[in-house]
C-alpha positions as CSV (number, residue, x, y, z in Angstrom):
1,M,0.0,0.0,0.0
2,S,1.4,3.4,-1.0
3,K,2.2,6.1,1.4
4,Y,1.6,9.8,1.1
5,N,3.9,12.3,2.8
6,T,3.1,15.5,0.9
7,Q,0.3,18.1,1.2
8,S,-2.8,16.6,-0.3
9,F,-6.5,17.2,-0.7
10,V,-8.9,14.3,-0.2
11,G,-12.5,14.2,-1.3
12,M,-14.9,11.6,0.2
13,D,-18.3,10.7,-1.2
14,I,-19.8,8.8,1.7
15,G,-22.3,6.0,1.0
16,D,-24.0,3.7,3.5
17,R,-21.7,0.7,2.6
18,E,-18.7,2.3,0.8
19,I,-16.8,5.6,0.6
20,Q,-15.4,6.7,-2.7
21,F,-12.3,8.8,-2.3
22,C,-10.1,10.9,-4.5
23,I,-6.7,12.3,-3.6
24,L,-5.2,15.4,-5.3
25,D,-1.7,16.8,-5.0
26,P,-1.1,20.6,-4.5
27,E,-1.1,21.1,-8.3
28,G,-4.5,19.4,-8.7
29,S,-3.4,16.2,-10.3
30,V,-5.1,12.9,-9.1
31,M,-2.7,10.9,-7.0
32,D,-5.1,8.1,-6.2
33,S,-8.8,7.2,-6.1
34,G,-10.8,4.2,-5.1
35,S,-13.2,3.0,-2.4
36,L,-13.2,1.8,1.2
37,E,-15.7,0.3,3.7
38,T,-17.9,2.8,5.6
39,T,-16.6,1.4,8.9
40,V,-14.2,2.5,11.6
41,R,-11.8,-0.2,10.6
42,G,-11.9,0.6,6.9
43,L,-11.5,4.3,7.5
44,N,-8.5,3.8,9.9
45,A,-6.8,1.5,7.4
46,F,-7.1,4.2,4.7
47,L,-5.9,7.0,7.0
48,D,-2.8,4.9,7.9
49,R,-1.5,5.7,4.4
50,F,-0.8,9.3,5.3
51,D,2.5,10.0,7.2
52,T,1.7,13.7,8.0
53,P,-2.1,14.1,8.7
54,K,-1.7,17.8,9.6
55,T,-0.9,18.5,5.9
56,V,-4.0,16.7,4.6
57,L,-7.3,18.5,4.0
58,V,-10.3,16.1,3.9
59,A,-13.6,17.3,2.4
60,L,-16.9,15.4,2.8
61,E,-20.6,16.2,2.7
62,T,-23.2,16.2,5.4
63,G,-25.0,12.9,5.9
64,T,-25.8,10.1,8.2
65,H,-22.2,9.0,8.7
66,S,-20.5,12.4,8.5
67,P,-20.6,13.1,12.3
68,W,-18.6,10.1,13.4
69,I,-16.3,10.2,10.4
70,S,-15.4,13.9,11.0
71,H,-14.8,13.2,14.7
72,L,-12.5,10.3,13.8
73,L,-10.6,12.4,11.3
74,E,-10.2,15.3,13.8
75,A,-9.0,12.8,16.5
76,R,-6.3,11.7,14.1
77,E,-5.3,15.4,13.4
78,F,-6.5,15.7,9.8
79,H,-8.0,19.0,8.7
80,V,-11.7,18.4,8.0
81,L,-14.3,20.3,6.1
82,V,-17.9,19.0,6.2
83,G,-19.7,20.7,3.3
84,N,-23.4,21.6,3.4
85,A,-24.9,19.2,0.9
86,R,-27.9,21.5,0.3
87,K,-25.6,24.2,-1.1
88,L,-23.2,22.1,-3.2
89,R,-25.1,22.5,-6.4
90,A,-22.0,21.9,-8.5
91,I,-22.1,18.3,-7.2
92,W,-25.8,17.3,-7.2
93,D,-27.1,19.4,-10.1
94,T,-25.4,17.7,-13.0
95,D,-26.4,15.4,-15.8
96,N,-23.4,13.1,-15.2
97,K,-23.5,12.4,-11.5
98,F,-21.7,9.4,-10.0
99,D,-19.8,8.8,-6.8
100,D,-16.2,8.9,-8.3
101,R,-16.9,12.3,-9.8
102,D,-18.5,13.6,-6.6
103,A,-15.4,12.6,-4.6
104,E,-13.1,14.4,-7.0
105,M,-15.3,17.5,-7.1
106,L,-15.2,17.7,-3.3
107,A,-11.4,17.5,-3.4
108,R,-11.1,20.2,-6.1
109,I,-13.5,22.6,-4.3
110,A,-11.5,22.2,-1.1
111,R,-8.3,22.9,-3.0
112,F,-9.6,25.9,-4.8
113,D,-11.7,27.6,-2.2
114,P,-12.9,25.8,1.0
115,S,-15.6,28.5,1.6
116,L,-17.5,27.2,-1.5
117,L,-18.3,24.0,0.6
118,Y,-20.3,26.2,3.0
119,P,-18.7,24.1,5.8
120,I,-20.8,23.2,8.8
121,H,-19.9,22.4,12.4
122,H,-20.9,19.0,13.8
123,R,-21.8,18.9,17.5
124,S,-19.8,17.0,20.0
125,R,-20.5,13.4,20.8
126,K,-21.9,14.3,24.2
127,A,-24.2,16.9,22.8
128,H,-25.3,14.5,20.2
129,A,-26.1,11.9,22.8
130,D,-28.0,14.3,25.0
131,L,-29.9,15.7,22.0
132,A,-30.8,12.1,21.1
133,V,-32.8,11.9,24.3
134,I,-34.9,14.9,23.2
135,K,-35.3,13.5,19.7
136,A,-36.4,10.1,21.2
137,R,-39.1,11.9,23.2
138,D,-40.3,13.7,20.1
139,T,-40.5,10.3,18.2
140,L,-42.5,8.7,21.0
141,V,-44.9,11.7,21.1
142,R,-45.4,11.5,17.4
143,C,-46.2,7.8,17.7
144,R,-48.7,8.5,20.4
145,S,-50.4,11.2,18.3
146,T,-50.6,8.8,15.4
147,L,-52.3,6.2,17.5
148,I,-54.7,8.7,19.0
149,A,-55.7,10.0,15.6
150,Y,-56.2,6.4,14.4
151,L,-58.5,5.6,17.3
152,R,-60.6,8.7,16.9
153,G,-60.9,8.0,13.2
154,I,-62.1,4.4,13.4
155,C,-64.5,5.3,16.1
156,K,-66.1,8.1,14.0
157,T,-66.6,5.6,11.2
158,A,-68.6,3.5,13.7
159,G,-70.8,6.5,14.7
160,T,-68.9,7.2,18.0
161,R,-67.1,10.4,18.9
162,L,-64.4,9.9,21.6
163,P,-64.3,12.7,24.3
164,S,-62.0,15.6,24.0
165,C,-59.0,15.4,26.4
166,T,-55.3,15.8,26.6
167,A,-53.0,13.2,25.1
168,E,-51.8,12.2,28.6
169,A,-55.4,11.5,29.7
170,F,-56.5,9.8,26.5
171,A,-55.9,6.2,27.5
172,R,-57.9,6.6,30.8
173,R,-60.8,8.6,29.4
174,V,-61.7,6.7,26.2
175,V,-61.8,3.0,27.2
176,E,-65.5,3.1,28.3
177,H,-66.4,5.0,25.0
178,L,-64.9,2.5,22.6
179,P,-67.5,0.5,20.4
180,K,-67.6,-3.1,21.4
181,D,-67.1,-4.4,17.9
182,L,-63.8,-2.4,17.7
183,L,-62.3,-3.5,21.0
184,A,-60.1,-6.1,19.3
185,A,-58.4,-3.4,17.3
186,A,-58.6,-0.5,19.8
187,I,-57.4,-2.1,23.1
188,P,-53.9,-2.9,21.8
189,C,-53.6,0.7,20.7
190,V,-54.8,2.0,24.1
191,N,-52.3,-0.3,25.9
192,T,-49.5,1.0,23.7
193,I,-50.5,4.6,24.4
194,Q,-50.3,3.9,28.1
195,K,-46.8,2.5,27.7
196,L,-45.8,5.5,25.6
197,D,-47.1,7.8,28.3
198,S,-44.9,6.1,30.8
199,E,-41.8,6.3,28.6
200,I,-42.5,9.9,27.8
201,R,-42.8,10.8,31.5
202,Q,-39.4,9.1,32.2
203,L,-37.8,11.1,29.4
204,D,-39.3,14.3,30.7
205,S,-37.7,13.6,34.1
206,H,-34.4,12.8,32.4
207,I,-34.5,16.1,30.4
208,E,-35.3,18.1,33.6
209,K,-32.3,16.4,35.3
210,L,-30.0,17.2,32.3
211,C,-31.1,20.9,32.5
212,A,-30.5,21.1,36.3
213,E,-27.2,19.2,36.5
214,A,-25.4,19.2,33.1
215,Y,-26.8,22.4,31.5
216,P,-27.7,25.0,34.2
217,E,-27.6,27.7,31.5
218,T,-31.0,26.5,30.5
219,K,-32.4,28.3,33.6
220,T,-31.4,31.6,32.0
221,L,-33.2,30.8,28.8
222,R,-36.3,29.6,30.5
223,Q,-37.0,33.0,31.9
224,I,-38.8,33.7,28.6
225,A,-42.4,32.7,28.9
226,G,-43.1,30.0,26.3
227,V,-39.5,28.6,26.5
228,G,-39.6,25.3,28.4
229,P,-36.9,22.7,29.2
230,I,-37.0,21.0,25.9
231,T,-36.7,24.2,23.8
232,A,-34.0,25.6,26.1
233,L,-31.9,22.4,26.1
234,S,-32.4,21.8,22.4
235,Y,-31.2,25.4,21.8
236,L,-28.0,24.9,23.9
237,L,-27.2,21.5,22.4
238,T,-27.7,22.6,18.8
239,L,-25.6,25.8,19.0
240,E,-23.2,24.4,21.7
241,D,-21.1,27.5,22.0
242,P,-22.5,31.1,22.0
243,N,-19.2,32.5,20.8
244,R,-19.7,30.7,17.5
245,F,-21.8,33.8,16.5
246,L,-20.2,37.2,16.5
247,K,-23.7,38.8,16.8
248,S,-26.9,37.5,18.2
249,R,-28.7,38.4,15.0
250,D,-26.7,35.8,13.2
251,V,-28.7,33.1,14.9
252,G,-31.8,33.9,12.9
253,P,-30.2,33.1,9.5
254,Y,-28.4,30.1,11.0
255,L,-31.8,28.6,12.0
256,G,-33.5,29.4,8.7
257,L,-35.8,32.0,10.2
258,T,-35.0,34.8,7.7
259,P,-36.5,35.3,4.3
260,K,-34.8,34.1,1.1
261,R,-33.5,36.8,-1.2
262,D,-33.9,37.0,-5.0
263,Q,-32.8,40.5,-5.8
264,S,-31.8,41.7,-9.4
265,G,-31.8,45.3,-10.4
266,Q,-35.0,46.9,-9.2
267,S,-36.6,43.6,-8.6
268,D,-36.6,42.2,-5.0
269,K,-39.2,39.5,-4.7
270,P,-40.9,38.7,-1.3
271,L,-40.0,35.1,-0.5
272,P,-40.6,32.7,2.3
273,I,-38.0,31.9,5.0
274,T,-34.9,29.8,4.0
275,K,-35.7,26.9,6.4
276,A,-31.9,26.3,6.7
277,G,-30.4,24.7,9.8
278,D,-31.9,22.4,12.4
279,T,-35.6,21.7,11.5
280,Y,-36.5,20.4,15.0
281,L,-35.2,23.4,16.8
282,R,-36.9,25.7,14.4
283,R,-40.2,23.9,15.1
284,L,-39.7,24.3,18.8
285,L,-39.0,28.0,18.4
286,V,-42.1,28.4,16.3
287,G,-44.1,26.6,19.0
288,S,-42.8,29.1,21.6
289,A,-43.8,32.0,19.4
290,Q,-47.3,30.5,19.0
291,Y,-47.6,30.3,22.8
292,I,-46.4,33.9,23.2
293,L,-49.0,35.1,20.7
294,G,-51.7,32.7,21.9
295,P,-54.5,33.2,24.5
296,F,-52.2,32.2,27.4
297,G,-49.2,34.4,26.4
298,A,-48.3,37.1,28.9
299,D,-48.2,40.7,27.9
300,C,-44.6,41.6,27.0
301,H,-42.5,43.2,24.3
302,L,-42.4,40.0,22.2
303,R,-46.1,39.6,22.3
304,R,-46.8,43.2,21.3
305,Y,-44.2,43.0,18.6
306,G,-45.9,40.0,17.0
307,M,-49.4,41.5,17.4
308,R,-48.3,44.6,15.5
309,I,-47.3,42.4,12.6
310,A,-50.4,40.3,12.8
311,S,-52.7,43.4,12.9
312,R,-51.7,44.1,9.3
313,G,-54.5,41.7,8.4
314,G,-55.0,38.2,6.9
315,K,-53.6,34.8,7.6
316,A,-50.3,35.6,5.9
317,A,-49.7,38.4,8.4
318,K,-50.4,36.0,11.3
319,R,-47.9,33.5,9.9
320,R,-45.3,36.2,9.4
321,A,-45.9,37.4,13.0
322,V,-45.2,33.9,14.3
323,V,-42.0,33.5,12.3
324,A,-40.9,37.0,13.4
325,V,-41.4,36.3,17.0
326,A,-39.7,33.0,16.7
327,R,-36.7,34.8,15.2
328,K,-36.8,37.4,18.0
329,V,-36.9,34.6,20.6
330,A,-33.8,32.8,19.0
331,V,-31.9,36.1,19.0
332,L,-32.9,37.0,22.6
333,M,-32.0,33.5,23.9
334,H,-28.5,33.8,22.4
335,H,-28.1,37.2,24.1
336,L,-29.2,35.9,27.5
337,W,-26.9,32.9,27.2
338,K,-23.8,34.7,26.0
339,Y,-24.0,37.6,28.5
340,N,-25.8,35.6,31.3
341,V,-28.2,38.5,32.0
342,P,-31.7,38.4,33.5
343,Y,-34.6,38.6,31.1
344,H,-36.9,41.7,31.2
345,P,-40.3,41.2,29.5
346,W,-40.2,44.9,28.4
347,Y,-36.7,45.0,27.2
348,Q,-35.7,47.3,24.4
349,P,-33.3,45.9,21.8
350,N,-30.1,47.8,21.7
351,A,-26.9,47.6,19.7
352,K,-25.2,45.2,22.1
353,A,-28.1,42.7,22.0
354,A,-28.2,42.9,18.2
């Protein structure tokens, strides 16, 4: 097996079973290409070829395997760039797309201008593991909602309407209202909902424990009405370090809560938000904004700000108000976290907070 002891650029197109690689020298000539197994052993065997890892720049795209691969590369002192797959149009928008070409394109972009990869930052293993707890809870809640919707639907087809209640009380409240001819189908679903309730409560307790013991900063973020432990902890684990952002306002675009732009000459089209970044955290922030603007939201600067936008009329204005408040909440949370200051419901944004 050949050894490489000069500066080189490596492009990796990661598949579920195999990784296609291409190695370029400083002049851009292909030194080697091929494939390896998408396993720790296979990747380590490939990396052993390089005598001086610090002179090697490895470029790969975001994907299922990119977190552990990037962590392994960094641990072995390789320079790593994880490109944002959504923005690498030069790779996915072509009539002649295949894995070998993708690997070479990644290496060439990294050699020419790494910023064209729009590199992203993978969270640490610990943050990933803690965030997995929150995502697991979300998955269980979705499963419960699906079962509840199914039971309500089949009961309606039999002429029975199940009583309105919270998801937590559903399994207790509906048993006596189930049609007898549907019990064989309904009881297993009710039993599963009860089990899901128990698991969700356990995860809720675990999340509260994480907030109190491992991430006390969440207490600062939870000063905002509508921001609970799940939203606060998800925010911390997704951003990880408040100093990643020079200004708090940069968090809005990072989470995809700012409008797209298509400006040319005198034309500047009104477009929806970019929806970049973490989808789950954006959904949580929108939920917080809906609470602030809803019937139970306390009177505060955020609520009045959203109400002013919503008062412009129509459903579109209400949707814009929710997104605008969600963006304000994201920016405000970053400011509270970075400067560790108390939250004032009637705060006035200033240059430092912006």
